[in-house]
C-alpha positions as CSV (number, residue, x, y, z in Angstrom):
1,X,89.5,99.0,88.7
2,X,87.6,96.5,90.9
3,X,89.0,97.9,94.1
4,X,89.7,101.5,95.1
5,X,90.5,102.3,98.7
6,X,90.9,105.7,100.4
7,X,92.9,105.0,103.6
8,X,93.0,107.9,106.1
9,X,96.7,108.6,106.9
10,X,96.1,112.0,108.5
11,X,97.6,111.0,111.8
12,X,100.7,109.7,110.2
13,X,102.3,113.1,109.5
14,X,105.7,113.7,111.2
15,X,104.4,116.7,113.2
16,X,100.9,116.1,114.6
17,X,100.4,119.8,115.3
18,X,100.4,120.3,111.5
19,X,97.9,117.5,110.8
20,X,96.1,117.9,107.5
21,X,93.5,115.6,106.1
22,X,95.3,113.1,103.9
23,X,94.4,109.8,102.2
24,X,96.4,107.1,100.6
25,X,94.5,106.1,97.4
26,X,95.1,102.5,96.3
27,X,93.7,101.0,93.1
28,X,93.9,97.3,92.3
29,X,92.3,94.4,90.5
30,X,93.9,91.9,92.8
31,X,91.6,89.7,94.9
32,X,94.0,90.3,97.7
33,X,93.0,94.0,97.6
34,X,89.3,93.4,98.1
35,X,89.6,94.9,101.6
36,X,91.6,98.0,102.4
37,X,93.8,96.0,104.9
38,X,94.8,93.7,102.0
39,X,95.5,96.6,99.6
40,X,97.6,98.3,102.3
41,X,99.6,95.1,102.8
42,X,100.3,94.9,99.1
43,X,101.3,98.6,99.0
44,X,103.7,98.2,102.0
45,X,105.3,95.1,100.4
46,X,106.0,97.2,97.3
47,X,107.3,100.1,99.3
48,X,109.5,97.9,101.5
49,X,111.0,96.4,98.3
50,X,111.7,99.8,96.9
51,X,113.4,101.0,100.1
52,X,115.5,97.8,100.3
53,X,116.3,97.0,96.7
54,X,116.7,100.3,94.8
55,X,119.4,102.9,95.1
56,X,116.9,105.7,95.3
57,X,114.9,103.8,97.9
58,X,118.0,103.1,100.0
59,X,118.9,106.8,99.9
60,X,115.3,107.8,100.8
61,X,115.4,105.3,103.8
62,X,118.7,106.8,105.1
63,X,117.5,110.4,104.5
64,X,114.3,109.6,106.5
65,X,116.4,108.5,109.5
66,X,115.1,105.0,108.8
67,X,111.5,106.2,109.6
68,X,109.9,106.5,106.1
69,X,106.4,107.9,106.4
70,X,103.7,109.3,104.1
71,X,105.2,112.8,104.1
72,X,108.4,111.1,102.8
73,X,106.4,109.3,100.2
74,X,105.2,112.7,98.9
75,X,108.6,114.4,99.2
76,X,110.4,111.8,97.1
77,X,107.5,111.6,94.6
78,X,107.8,107.8,95.0
79,X,104.5,107.3,93.2
80,X,106.2,108.5,89.9
81,X,109.3,106.4,90.4
82,X,109.6,103.7,87.6
83,X,111.2,101.1,89.9
84,X,108.4,101.7,92.6
85,X,105.7,101.4,89.9
86,X,107.1,98.1,88.7
87,X,107.1,96.8,92.3
88,X,103.5,98.1,92.8
89,X,102.4,96.2,89.7
90,X,104.2,93.0,90.8
91,X,102.4,93.2,94.1
92,X,99.0,93.7,92.4
93,X,98.5,97.5,92.9
94,X,97.7,99.5,89.8
95,X,98.3,102.9,91.4
96,X,99.0,104.6,94.7
97,X,99.0,108.3,95.6
98,X,98.6,110.4,98.7
99,X,96.0,113.2,98.4
100,X,95.5,116.0,100.8
101,X,92.2,117.7,101.5
102,X,89.2,116.3,99.6
103,X,89.1,115.4,96.0
104,X,85.8,114.9,94.2
105,X,86.0,114.0,90.5
106,X,88.4,116.4,88.8
107,X,88.2,119.0,91.5
108,X,90.4,119.2,94.6
109,X,89.6,121.1,97.8
110,X,92.6,121.7,100.0
111,X,90.7,122.9,103.1
112,X,87.9,121.2,104.9
113,X,86.7,121.3,108.5
114,X,89.3,119.7,110.7
115,X,88.4,116.1,111.3
116,X,88.3,114.6,114.8
117,X,91.5,112.6,114.0
118,X,93.5,115.8,113.9
119,X,92.3,117.2,117.3
120,X,95.0,117.8,119.8
121,X,95.2,115.1,122.4
């Protein structure tokens, strides 16, 4: 893959008091995904299409009280949904997943020092 982006989504959890480090990992060969902002726009276009056009997506949208977030993305295992994957590919994203903690190579570490983004305000 030409482009791989780790986008910090730690502050986007429904309950900020339970903030855990989390990253949306997007992989793409699309020139539009050269920067993380472009890759995120492609991801959001695919996700919006899934929520609006598929039965499972519509059900997920309703279940989320029309406030679909990264926690919902994990709960519904959207990244494994065939319709979503097709929309991702149509939008130039090869893969998308949310990881928690830190992942290095094949090893995943679920706890790290709390980042500043998770400090109580």
